[in-house]
MIPA-531417 format. One record per residue (C-alpha): x, y, z. Coordinates in nm, 2 decimals, padded with zeros to 4 digits. Example, Ala and Ser with C-alpha at 12.3 -4.5 7.8 and 13.67 -1.06 7.14 Angstrom:
<pts>
       px       py       pz
    01.23   -00.45    00.78
    01.37   -00.11    00.71
</pts>
This chain:
<pts>
       px       py       pz
    02.65    06.58    03.13
    02.73    06.78    02.81
    03.05    06.86    02.64
    03.14    07.04    02.31
    03.38    06.84    02.10
    03.54    06.90    01.76
    03.49    06.59    01.55
    03.78    06.48    01.33
    03.76    06.25    01.04
    03.76    05.88    01.14
    04.06    05.68    01.04
    03.87    05.39    00.89
    03.62    05.59    00.69
    03.62    05.80    00.38
    03.78    06.14    00.40
    04.02    06.04    00.68
    04.36    06.21    00.68
    04.65    06.02    00.55
    04.87    05.92    00.85
    05.24    05.87    00.82
    05.31    05.50    00.76
    05.48    05.36    01.07
    05.41    05.15    01.37
    05.70    05.26    01.59
    05.50    05.47    01.83
    05.24    05.21    01.91
    05.01    05.47    02.04
    04.65    05.53    01.93
    04.57    05.87    01.80
    04.38    06.05    02.06
    04.01    06.08    01.97
    03.88    06.43    01.95
    03.74    06.56    02.27
    03.80    06.23    02.45
    03.62    05.91    02.35
    03.34    05.87    02.59
    03.03    05.67    02.59
    02.85    05.97    02.45
    02.99    05.86    02.11
    02.79    05.55    02.15
    02.47    05.72    02.27
    02.45    05.97    01.99
    02.26    05.89    01.67
    02.42    05.72    01.38
    02.75    05.89    01.28
    02.72    06.17    01.04
    02.99    06.35    00.84
    03.03    06.71    00.97
    03.24    07.00    00.84
    03.59    07.00    00.98
    03.63    07.23    01.27
    03.25    07.24    01.34
    03.15    07.22    01.71
    02.88    06.98    01.82
    02.72    06.92    02.16
    02.74    06.57    02.29
    02.50    06.48    02.58
    02.58    06.17    02.78
    02.35    05.99    03.03
    02.65    05.83    03.20
    02.78    05.90    03.55
    02.94    06.23    03.64
    03.31    06.15    03.62
    03.51    06.33    03.90
    03.81    06.50    03.74
    04.04    06.70    03.97
    04.10    06.95    03.69
    03.73    07.04    03.71
    03.70    07.16    04.06
    03.33    07.20    04.06
    03.26    06.85    03.94
    03.51    06.70    04.18
    03.38    06.89    04.47
    03.02    06.79    04.39
    03.13    06.42    04.36
    03.31    06.44    04.70
    03.02    06.60    04.88
    02.77    06.35    04.73
    02.99    06.04    04.80
    03.09    06.14    05.16
    02.73    06.26    05.23
    02.58    05.93    05.12
    02.83    05.72    05.32
    02.77    05.93    05.63
    02.40    05.92    05.60
    02.39    05.54    05.54
    02.62    05.49    05.85
    02.41    05.72    06.07
    02.06    05.59    05.98
    02.10    05.25    06.18
    02.25    05.44    06.47
    01.99    05.71    06.50
    01.70    05.48    06.42
    01.80    05.11    06.46
    01.45    05.00    06.38
    01.40    04.94    06.09
    01.73    05.06    05.93
    01.94    04.79    06.09
    01.72    04.52    05.96
    01.70    04.67    05.62
    02.08    04.69    05.58
    02.11    04.32    05.70
    01.85    04.22    05.45
    02.01    04.37    05.13
    02.36    04.22    05.09
    02.23    03.92    04.89
    02.06    04.16    04.65
    02.39    04.36    04.61
    02.57    04.04    04.51
    02.30    03.95    04.26
    02.31    04.30    04.11
    02.69    04.27    04.05
    02.64    03.92    03.92
    02.39    04.04    03.65
    02.61    04.34    03.57
    02.94    04.16    03.53
    02.79    03.88    03.32
    02.61    04.13    03.10
    02.91    04.35    03.05
    03.13    04.06    02.96
    02.89    03.92    02.70
    02.80    04.27    02.57
    03.17    04.34    02.51
    03.20    04.02    02.30
    02.89    04.11    02.11
    03.00    04.47    02.08
    03.33    04.37    01.93
    03.17    04.17    01.65
    02.91    04.45    01.60
    03.18    04.72    01.58
    03.38    04.51    01.33
    03.06    04.46    01.13
    02.99    04.83    01.13
    03.32    04.91    00.96
    03.32    04.60    00.74
    03.36    04.64    00.36
    03.13    04.34    00.31
    02.80    04.52    00.24
    02.57    04.26    00.39
    02.77    04.23    00.71
    02.78    04.61    00.74
    02.40    04.64    00.68
    02.32    04.36    00.93
    02.53    04.52    01.20
    02.38    04.86    01.14
    02.03    04.73    01.14
    02.10    04.55    01.47
    02.23    04.87    01.63
    01.95    05.09    01.51
    01.67    04.84    01.60
    01.80    04.76    01.95
    01.87    05.12    02.03
    01.52    05.21    01.93
    01.36    04.97    02.17
    01.35    05.04    02.55
    01.54    04.80    02.76
    01.23    04.73    02.97
    01.05    04.62    02.65
    01.34    04.39    02.56
    01.33    04.23    02.90
    00.95    04.16    02.87
    00.99    04.03    02.51
    01.28    03.79    02.59
    01.12    03.65    02.90
    00.75    03.65    02.83
    00.71    03.67    02.45
    00.99    03.43    02.36
    00.90    03.23    02.67
    00.62    03.07    02.47
    00.88    02.92    02.24
    01.18    02.86    02.47
    01.15    02.86    02.85
    01.46    03.01    03.01
    01.55    03.09    03.37
    01.49    03.45    03.49
    01.86    03.52    03.54
    01.94    03.39    03.19
    01.66    03.61    03.04
    01.78    03.91    03.23
    02.15    03.87    03.13
    02.04    03.80    02.77
    01.83    04.11    02.74
    02.10    04.33    02.90
    02.36    04.18    02.67
    02.16    04.24    02.35
    02.08    04.59    02.45
    02.43    04.70    02.56
    02.59    04.50    02.28
    02.45    04.76    02.04
    02.60    05.05    02.24
    02.93    04.86    02.28
    02.94    04.81    01.91
    02.93    05.18    01.85
    03.21    05.23    02.11
    03.43    04.98    01.93
    03.34    05.14    01.59
    03.44    05.48    01.72
    03.75    05.35    01.89
    03.87    05.17    01.57
    03.80    05.47    01.35
    04.00    05.69    01.59
    04.32    05.51    01.51
    04.53    05.68    01.24
    04.47    05.54    00.90
    04.84    05.53    00.85
    04.86    05.24    01.10
    04.66    05.02    00.87
    04.85    05.13    00.56
    05.19    05.07    00.73
    05.08    04.72    00.84
    04.96    04.64    00.48
    05.29    04.77    00.35
    05.47    04.53    00.58
    05.29    04.24    00.42
    05.01    04.18    00.67
    04.66    04.10    00.57
    04.38    04.33    00.68
    04.27    04.08    00.95
    04.62    04.04    01.08
    04.66    04.42    01.09
    04.33    04.46    01.27
    04.42    04.19    01.52
    04.78    04.28    01.59
    04.79    04.65    01.54
    04.45    04.82    01.54
    04.26    04.63    01.81
    04.53    04.65    02.08
    04.54    05.03    02.04
    04.16    05.05    02.03
    04.13    04.87    02.37
    04.33    05.14    02.53
    04.12    05.41    02.38
    03.78    05.26    02.47
    03.85    05.16    02.83
    03.71    05.49    02.98
    03.38    05.47    02.78
    03.35    05.10    02.86
    03.38    05.19    03.23
    03.11    05.45    03.19
    02.89    05.19    03.02
    02.95    04.95    03.31
    02.81    05.21    03.55
    02.51    05.27    03.33
    02.45    04.90    03.30
    02.47    04.86    03.68
    02.20    05.12    03.72
    01.98    04.97    03.45
    02.02    04.63    03.61
    01.75    04.74    03.86
    01.50    04.67    03.58
    01.56    04.30    03.61
    01.37    04.30    03.93
    01.05    04.29    03.72
    01.15    03.94    03.63
    01.17    03.85    04.00
    01.55    03.83    03.99
    01.65    03.89    04.35
    01.87    04.20    04.29
    01.91    04.49    04.52
    01.58    04.66    04.42
    01.39    04.33    04.43
    01.52    04.26    04.78
    01.42    04.61    04.89
    01.07    04.56    04.75
    01.04    04.23    04.93
    01.13    04.39    05.26
    00.90    04.69    05.21
    00.60    04.47    05.11
    00.64    04.26    05.43
    00.70    04.55    05.68
    00.54    04.85    05.50
    00.86    05.05    05.56
    00.86    05.19    05.21
    01.02    05.52    05.28
    01.30    05.38    05.49
    01.36    05.08    05.26
    01.39    05.28    04.93
    01.60    05.54    05.10
    01.86    05.28    05.19
    01.83    05.12    04.84
    01.89    05.46    04.67
    02.18    05.53    04.90
    02.35    05.20    04.82
    02.30    05.25    04.44
    02.44    05.61    04.48
    02.75    05.49    04.67
    02.83    05.21    04.43
    02.78    05.44    04.13
    02.99    05.72    04.26
    03.27    05.48    04.37
    03.28    05.32    04.02
    03.28    05.67    03.86
    03.59    05.75    04.06
    03.76    05.43    03.94
    03.68    05.52    03.58
    03.83    05.87    03.64
    04.15    05.72    03.79
    04.18    05.48    03.49
    04.14    05.77    03.25
    04.40    05.98    03.42
    04.65    05.69    03.42
    04.59    05.63    03.05
    04.64    06.00    02.98
    04.96    06.01    03.17
    05.09    05.70    02.97
    05.01    05.87    02.64
    05.20    06.19    02.75
    05.51    05.99    02.86
</pts>
């Protein structure tokens, strides 16, 4: 999914516009073009001329917005079509589709378990990373930046192998722990960029007004900036949750019994490879499209609140 956005100067960085001191509104300044996870997927931030357009490409889910009739129509057709097909398969051909569908629920639960644990820990790691990226302490800023650049430069599959097999010679950890750790380390870097972009989207005047009222920088960050940042980053965090859910299929290589692993187990026993992976793909598609709709509803509600 691609979009053209007009980048503005970040509030926390150099060259940012001076905001009017005052905290009465309590609303975050709307990030240019909408703050999506594309901000976290792009390369390291670069100062661009004001008013210049740039193309941002995101590998996140297609968010169904009613204002975009084509996108919403495509989402509706895909979601309803997947549901109908999954419901018809065990009726038209009970063997083996009925057995496949009964075999997979444990894997679905394990997939959500890995995803939820990973997103929670990656949010915590991402918060500290984002704060480090905007820190005025040089060594903290450098360490956070190095972490982001290194982790984003290594494929998630390699990180899974490294944590479970390479580090396994030093510390033996259960498969689920290794899977969640790798997902957390990987997505913590992306979450860090989301937090950084969210914090820098807040008007600089908010920090100046807080300092003028006698707050320390930490108090201003904790009481004024971060609460507004959370509202701004909710949609891209939801998008990252969807991406993480899809990437969680990689943990099956560690023999974690997620949805894909359960499908592989059934297919290897019965040799119904086409039928099994068709059902697995449909389940992933339905979950992803459903979550993308939830993200869209959340974004619409936030936009309405900002307009009120």
